[in-house]
C-alpha positions as CSV (number, residue, x, y, z in Angstrom):
1,M,128.9,2.4,-2.4
2,S,132.8,2.6,-2.0
3,S,135.1,1.7,-5.2
4,C,137.4,-1.4,-5.5
5,P,139.6,-0.8,-2.0
6,A,143.3,-0.8,-2.9
7,L,143.0,-0.8,-6.7
8,P,144.2,2.4,-8.3
9,D,141.7,4.6,-9.4
10,G,139.5,4.2,-12.3
11,F,140.7,1.1,-12.1
12,D,137.5,-1.3,-14.4
13,F,138.0,-4.6,-15.1
14,T,136.1,-4.4,-18.0
15,D,138.9,-2.5,-20.1
16,P,139.5,-3.5,-22.9
17,D,142.9,-2.9,-23.1
18,L,143.7,-4.2,-19.7
19,Y,143.4,-7.4,-21.4
20,R,144.9,-6.7,-24.2
21,H,147.0,-7.4,-22.4
22,R,146.8,-10.2,-19.6
23,V,143.9,-11.0,-16.9
24,P,143.8,-9.4,-13.7
25,F,145.0,-12.1,-11.7
26,P,146.0,-10.1,-8.8
27,E,143.6,-7.6,-9.1
28,F,140.8,-10.3,-8.6
29,A,142.9,-12.3,-5.8
30,L,142.9,-8.8,-3.8
31,L,139.2,-8.6,-3.9
32,R,139.1,-12.4,-3.1
33,R,140.4,-11.4,0.1
34,T,139.4,-8.0,0.7
35,A,136.1,-7.0,-0.7
36,P,134.8,-10.3,-2.6
37,V,132.0,-8.8,-3.7
38,S,132.7,-5.0,-4.9
39,W,131.4,-1.7,-6.5
40,N,133.5,-1.3,-9.9
41,P,132.7,2.6,-10.7
42,Q,132.1,3.7,-14.6
43,P,131.8,7.0,-16.2
44,H,128.1,7.5,-16.9
45,G,126.8,5.4,-20.2
46,L,130.3,3.8,-20.6
47,A,129.3,0.1,-21.0
48,G,126.0,1.2,-23.0
49,F,123.4,0.8,-20.2
50,G,123.1,4.3,-18.6
51,D,124.4,3.5,-15.5
52,D,127.8,4.4,-13.3
53,G,128.8,0.5,-13.2
54,Y,128.5,-2.8,-11.0
55,W,129.7,-5.1,-8.7
56,V,132.9,-7.2,-9.9
57,V,131.8,-10.9,-8.0
58,T,134.8,-12.5,-7.2
59,R,134.0,-15.4,-5.7
60,H,133.4,-19.0,-6.8
61,A,130.4,-19.8,-3.9
62,D,129.4,-16.6,-5.4
63,V,129.2,-16.7,-8.9
64,R,127.7,-20.1,-8.7
65,E,124.8,-17.9,-6.3
66,A,124.1,-15.8,-8.6
67,S,124.2,-17.9,-11.6
68,T,121.4,-20.4,-9.8
69,R,118.9,-18.0,-8.8
70,P,117.6,-16.6,-12.5
71,E,114.5,-14.9,-10.8
72,V,116.9,-12.9,-8.6
73,F,120.2,-12.4,-11.0
74,S,118.4,-12.0,-14.3
75,S,119.5,-12.4,-17.7
76,S,117.1,-11.0,-19.5
77,V,117.0,-7.1,-18.0
78,N,121.0,-5.3,-19.5
79,T,121.8,-9.7,-21.1
80,S,124.4,-11.2,-20.6
81,V,127.6,-9.3,-21.8
82,I,128.9,-7.2,-19.7
83,R,130.0,-4.3,-21.6
84,F,128.9,-2.8,-25.2
85,H,130.3,-0.1,-27.0
86,P,129.2,3.5,-25.8
87,S,127.6,4.0,-28.9
88,I,124.6,0.9,-28.8
89,R,121.4,2.1,-28.5
90,R,118.8,0.7,-25.9
91,E,117.2,-0.7,-28.9
92,Q,120.0,-2.3,-30.1
93,I,120.6,-4.3,-26.6
94,D,116.8,-5.4,-26.4
95,A,117.0,-7.1,-29.2
96,Q,119.5,-9.3,-28.2
97,R,116.8,-10.7,-25.6
98,L,115.9,-13.4,-28.2
99,M,119.4,-14.7,-27.7
100,M,118.6,-18.3,-25.5
101,L,122.2,-16.9,-23.8
102,N,119.8,-13.7,-23.1
103,M,116.8,-14.7,-21.6
104,D,115.1,-15.2,-18.1
105,P,112.6,-19.0,-16.8
106,P,110.1,-20.2,-19.0
107,E,111.1,-18.3,-21.1
108,H,114.7,-19.9,-21.3
109,T,113.3,-22.5,-20.3
110,R,111.5,-23.2,-23.2
111,V,113.3,-23.0,-25.5
112,R,116.4,-24.7,-24.3
113,R,114.1,-27.7,-24.4
114,I,113.3,-27.8,-28.0
115,V,117.2,-26.7,-28.7
116,Q,119.4,-29.8,-25.7
117,R,117.7,-32.1,-28.7
118,G,120.2,-31.2,-30.8
119,F,123.0,-32.0,-28.2
120,T,121.9,-35.3,-26.2
121,P,124.3,-38.0,-25.8
122,R,123.5,-39.4,-28.4
123,A,123.5,-36.6,-31.2
124,I,127.4,-35.5,-29.8
125,R,128.4,-39.6,-30.2
126,S,126.8,-39.4,-34.0
127,L,129.5,-36.8,-34.7
128,E,133.0,-38.4,-32.9
129,A,133.9,-40.2,-36.3
130,A,133.7,-37.3,-38.4
131,L,134.8,-35.0,-36.4
132,R,138.0,-37.4,-35.4
133,E,139.0,-37.6,-39.5
134,R,138.2,-33.5,-39.7
135,A,140.6,-33.1,-36.7
136,H,143.9,-35.5,-38.0
137,A,143.1,-34.1,-41.6
138,I,143.4,-30.5,-40.0
139,V,146.2,-31.1,-38.3
140,A,147.6,-32.8,-41.0
141,A,147.6,-29.9,-43.4
142,A,149.1,-27.6,-40.4
143,R,152.4,-30.1,-40.5
144,E,152.4,-29.5,-44.5
145,R,152.7,-25.6,-43.5
146,G,156.0,-26.4,-41.5
147,S,155.7,-23.2,-39.4
148,G,152.1,-20.4,-38.9
149,D,150.0,-19.2,-36.9
150,F,148.5,-22.2,-35.0
151,V,144.7,-20.0,-34.1
152,T,144.4,-19.9,-38.0
153,D,145.8,-23.3,-38.9
154,I,144.5,-25.3,-36.5
155,A,142.2,-23.8,-33.1
156,C,139.5,-22.5,-35.5
157,E,139.0,-25.2,-37.5
158,L,137.5,-27.9,-35.8
159,P,134.8,-26.0,-34.0
160,L,133.6,-24.5,-37.8
161,Q,133.2,-27.7,-38.5
162,A,131.8,-29.3,-35.4
163,I,128.9,-26.8,-35.9
164,A,128.5,-26.5,-39.5
165,E,128.6,-30.8,-39.1
166,L,125.7,-30.2,-36.3
167,I,123.6,-28.1,-37.9
168,G,123.9,-29.1,-41.5
169,I,125.7,-26.0,-42.5
170,P,127.5,-26.5,-46.4
171,Q,131.6,-26.9,-44.9
172,D,132.0,-24.0,-47.8
173,D,130.3,-21.7,-46.4
174,R,132.2,-22.3,-42.4
175,A,134.4,-19.3,-43.4
176,K,131.6,-17.5,-43.9
177,I,130.7,-18.0,-40.5
178,F,133.7,-17.4,-38.5
179,D,134.0,-14.1,-40.7
180,W,130.6,-13.1,-39.2
181,S,131.1,-14.3,-35.7
182,N,134.7,-12.9,-35.8
183,K,133.3,-9.4,-36.5
184,M,130.1,-9.3,-34.1
185,I,132.9,-9.9,-30.6
186,S,135.6,-7.8,-32.0
187,Y,134.1,-4.1,-32.2
188,D,136.9,-3.4,-29.2
189,D,139.4,-3.7,-31.0
190,P,141.1,-1.3,-33.6
191,E,144.2,-3.5,-35.7
192,L,140.5,-5.8,-37.2
193,A,138.9,-2.3,-38.0
194,V,135.8,-4.1,-37.2
195,T,133.7,-0.6,-36.3
196,E,130.3,-1.2,-33.4
197,E,128.1,-1.0,-37.1
198,T,130.3,-3.9,-39.1
199,G,129.3,-6.2,-35.8
200,T,125.7,-4.9,-36.3
201,L,125.4,-6.0,-39.8
202,S,127.6,-9.4,-39.2
203,A,125.2,-10.0,-36.7
204,M,122.1,-9.5,-39.0
205,E,124.1,-11.3,-42.5
206,L,124.0,-14.7,-39.8
207,I,120.9,-14.1,-38.7
208,S,119.4,-13.8,-42.0
209,Y,121.2,-17.2,-43.5
210,A,120.0,-18.9,-39.9
211,M,116.7,-17.8,-41.1
212,N,116.7,-19.2,-44.8
213,L,118.5,-22.3,-43.4
214,A,115.8,-22.9,-40.9
215,A,113.1,-22.1,-43.7
216,A,114.0,-24.8,-46.1
217,R,113.9,-27.0,-43.1
218,T,109.8,-25.4,-42.4
219,A,108.8,-26.5,-45.5
220,C,110.6,-29.3,-46.5
221,P,112.4,-31.1,-43.6
222,A,115.1,-33.8,-43.7
223,K,116.7,-35.9,-41.3
224,D,118.8,-33.4,-39.1
225,I,119.2,-31.3,-36.4
226,V,117.6,-27.8,-38.1
227,S,114.2,-30.2,-38.8
228,L,114.1,-31.3,-35.2
229,L,114.7,-28.1,-34.4
230,V,112.2,-25.7,-36.3
231,A,109.2,-28.3,-37.8
232,A,108.9,-30.7,-34.6
233,G,105.5,-30.8,-34.7
234,D,103.9,-30.8,-31.3
235,E,107.1,-31.6,-29.4
236,G,106.9,-27.7,-29.6
237,N,109.8,-25.9,-31.9
238,L,111.5,-22.7,-32.4
239,G,110.8,-20.1,-35.3
240,S,112.8,-18.9,-37.9
241,D,114.0,-15.9,-35.9
242,E,114.7,-18.1,-32.9
243,F,116.5,-20.2,-34.3
244,G,118.7,-18.0,-36.2
245,F,119.6,-15.9,-32.7
246,F,120.4,-19.5,-31.9
247,V,122.9,-19.9,-34.5
248,L,124.1,-16.3,-33.3
249,M,124.9,-17.6,-30.0
250,L,126.7,-20.6,-31.8
251,A,128.7,-19.1,-33.5
252,V,130.2,-16.8,-30.5
253,A,129.1,-19.3,-27.6
254,G,130.6,-22.6,-29.8
255,N,133.0,-20.7,-31.9
256,E,134.7,-18.1,-30.1
257,T,135.1,-20.3,-26.9
258,T,136.2,-23.1,-28.0
259,R,138.8,-21.3,-30.1
260,N,140.7,-19.7,-27.6
261,A,140.4,-22.9,-25.3
262,I,141.8,-24.5,-27.6
263,S,145.2,-21.7,-28.9
264,H,145.3,-21.3,-25.1
265,G,145.5,-24.8,-24.4
266,M,148.2,-25.4,-26.6
267,H,150.1,-21.9,-24.8
268,A,149.9,-23.3,-22.0
269,F,151.1,-26.8,-22.7
270,L,153.6,-25.8,-25.1
271,T,155.1,-23.3,-22.3
272,H,154.6,-25.6,-19.4
273,P,156.8,-29.0,-21.4
274,E,156.3,-31.2,-18.4
275,Q,152.5,-31.4,-18.9
276,W,152.9,-32.1,-23.1
277,E,155.1,-34.7,-22.5
278,L,152.8,-36.3,-19.8
279,Y,149.5,-35.6,-22.2
280,K,151.5,-37.1,-25.1
281,H,151.7,-40.1,-23.1
282,E,149.2,-40.4,-20.8
283,R,146.5,-38.7,-22.2
284,P,144.1,-37.7,-18.9
285,A,140.8,-37.9,-19.4
286,T,140.6,-34.9,-17.6
287,T,142.8,-32.4,-19.8
288,A,140.0,-30.7,-21.5
289,E,138.0,-30.0,-18.3
290,E,141.8,-28.4,-16.6
291,I,142.4,-26.4,-20.1
292,V,139.3,-24.6,-20.0
293,R,139.7,-23.6,-16.5
294,W,143.3,-22.8,-17.3
295,A,141.9,-20.8,-19.8
296,T,138.1,-19.5,-18.9
297,P,137.5,-17.6,-23.0
298,V,134.5,-16.2,-21.4
299,V,136.6,-13.8,-18.4
300,S,132.6,-12.4,-16.9
301,F,129.2,-12.5,-18.3
302,Q,126.6,-10.4,-16.0
303,R,123.1,-10.5,-14.6
304,T,120.9,-7.3,-13.1
305,A,119.2,-7.8,-9.9
306,T,115.3,-7.7,-9.8
307,R,114.9,-6.7,-6.5
308,D,117.1,-5.0,-3.6
309,T,119.5,-8.6,-2.6
310,E,121.9,-9.7,-1.1
311,L,124.8,-11.3,-2.1
312,G,127.9,-12.5,-0.3
313,G,127.0,-10.1,2.8
314,V,126.7,-7.2,0.0
315,R,123.8,-5.5,-0.5
316,I,122.8,-5.1,-4.0
317,A,120.1,-2.6,-5.2
318,E,117.3,-3.5,-7.5
319,G,118.6,-3.1,-11.1
320,Q,122.1,-2.8,-10.4
321,R,124.1,-4.4,-12.6
322,V,126.1,-7.6,-11.4
323,G,129.3,-9.1,-12.8
324,L,130.3,-12.6,-12.7
325,F,133.7,-13.1,-13.1
326,Y,134.6,-16.6,-14.1
327,A,138.2,-16.4,-14.2
328,S,138.5,-15.2,-10.5
329,A,136.2,-18.1,-9.6
330,N,138.4,-20.6,-11.4
331,H,141.5,-19.3,-9.4
332,D,140.0,-19.2,-6.0
333,P,142.3,-20.7,-3.4
334,E,139.3,-21.8,-1.5
335,V,138.1,-24.3,-4.0
336,F,141.1,-25.0,-6.1
337,D,144.1,-25.9,-4.8
338,A,147.2,-24.9,-6.5
339,P,145.3,-22.5,-8.7
340,S,148.4,-20.8,-11.3
341,T,149.5,-24.0,-11.7
342,F,148.5,-25.7,-15.1
343,D,147.3,-29.5,-14.3
344,I,145.7,-31.7,-16.6
345,G,145.4,-34.6,-14.1
346,R,143.2,-31.6,-11.8
347,D,140.2,-34.0,-10.1
348,P,138.4,-33.4,-9.0
349,N,137.8,-29.3,-11.2
350,P,134.8,-28.0,-9.9
351,H,135.4,-24.7,-12.5
352,L,132.6,-22.2,-13.6
353,G,134.0,-21.7,-17.2
354,F,130.4,-23.5,-18.8
355,G,128.8,-21.0,-16.6
356,G,128.1,-21.7,-12.6
357,G,125.4,-23.9,-12.8
358,G,121.8,-22.7,-12.6
359,P,119.1,-22.4,-15.8
360,H,122.4,-21.0,-18.4
361,F,125.3,-24.1,-17.7
362,C,126.5,-24.6,-21.1
363,L,124.5,-26.9,-23.3
364,G,127.3,-27.0,-25.7
365,K,129.9,-28.9,-22.9
366,S,129.6,-32.5,-23.9
367,L,130.6,-31.4,-27.2
368,A,133.4,-28.9,-26.8
369,V,135.4,-31.1,-24.2
370,L,135.0,-33.8,-27.3
371,E,136.2,-31.7,-29.9
372,I,139.7,-30.3,-27.2
373,D,140.0,-34.3,-26.7
374,L,140.4,-34.4,-30.5
375,I,142.1,-31.5,-31.1
376,F,144.9,-32.1,-29.0
377,G,144.6,-36.0,-29.0
378,A,145.2,-35.2,-33.6
379,I,147.9,-32.3,-32.4
380,A,149.8,-35.3,-30.3
381,D,149.7,-37.8,-32.9
382,T,150.9,-35.8,-35.8
383,L,152.5,-32.9,-34.1
384,P,154.7,-34.0,-30.9
385,G,157.7,-31.2,-31.5
386,I,155.1,-28.3,-32.2
387,R,157.2,-25.4,-30.5
388,L,156.3,-22.3,-29.9
389,T,158.5,-18.9,-31.9
390,G,156.2,-15.7,-30.6
391,Q,154.6,-14.6,-27.9
392,P,150.7,-14.6,-28.4
393,R,148.7,-11.7,-30.0
394,R,145.7,-11.3,-27.0
395,L,141.9,-9.6,-28.5
396,R,141.7,-6.7,-27.1
397,S,138.3,-7.1,-25.4
398,A,135.6,-6.3,-22.5
399,W,134.7,-9.9,-21.4
400,L,136.7,-12.1,-24.0
401,N,140.1,-13.8,-23.1
402,G,141.0,-14.2,-26.3
403,I,144.3,-14.9,-28.3
404,K,144.3,-13.4,-32.1
405,E,147.2,-15.2,-33.6
406,L,150.1,-17.7,-31.9
407,R,153.3,-18.7,-33.6
408,V,154.5,-21.7,-33.6
409,D,157.0,-23.9,-35.7
410,Y,155.1,-27.6,-36.0
411,G,158.3,-29.5,-35.1
412,T,158.2,-31.5,-39.0
413,A,161.8,-30.0,-40.4
């Protein structure tokens, strides 16, 4: 196997120092043109898996294909996370198979069938009025500050409150969820002073919190989603440990990703003022989808080949890891006209920001789109003169396109 062509020796598409500065769009474009499925070598065991690298999949069509063949490209064997801290133990990786994100059919099918009860169109519509009110309250509070960090003042709040609303977590506990989820995904960023052990402990605390909630609802069911998932009787239910890992997944997939989509969306609007003017006046229904394509908060997930196979004309051996780079697929010029243009009227927009289709297509897509629509509607109504006062400070991460801080003036002076 040869390394990625025409890239510097040692270049790694999961290098957290890379994403602290930028998403490697030029390198993705190079591979889409020259070697859409290309081997990326790593020092042995660097990613926590005891191997020597992974395949980089950059084209939209190939990412979609791998996503829809779970019998060949497994989410369970090595989990979906493409790079852990090298100190992680194998048993810690294997424990994460209890998370739906890291399951394969038929177990994934069983759990998803139960969990999707909480994400029906009716369930999401039932949240809309409360979340609309919360979005306006969040933005009004920011307005009173005059200026601040958009990430902590606005972007993080609605996703946290939505999760709390969805599964019945007391709103006063949302700060705990924020703290635990931040620590779970920030072990690559030394500025946040989070060790691998701290991240693991935070995950355990969140799981324990959720399991206690599940146990209470099992003993005394209520009219809420927790009871629907853990006390469903003959319809099938989640065990308390499964529910704990479900909440863990929500804390990352439903909180961190939506928060970063909102942060990137605001930055995109403020660096493309004509799009902000268009949004304020017309509020296109296509806006949220373009924000997610543009942001692609999850740069990549991985799969592991369960047998010798082929993808994009390249032979892949059983046991090799395959990186599905959504950030590259969402800028594939074979699929998107002017992919480097932020266009909130883009239609159609077959982006893969919610996954590449198949069994792991994002269960919470409708909720995420609703949150994005509501928060930007509230910002446009209340803070139409918002402006940047500093450059975004990016998260150091191997697989998340995260913004830690975005300083703004709320335009109220």
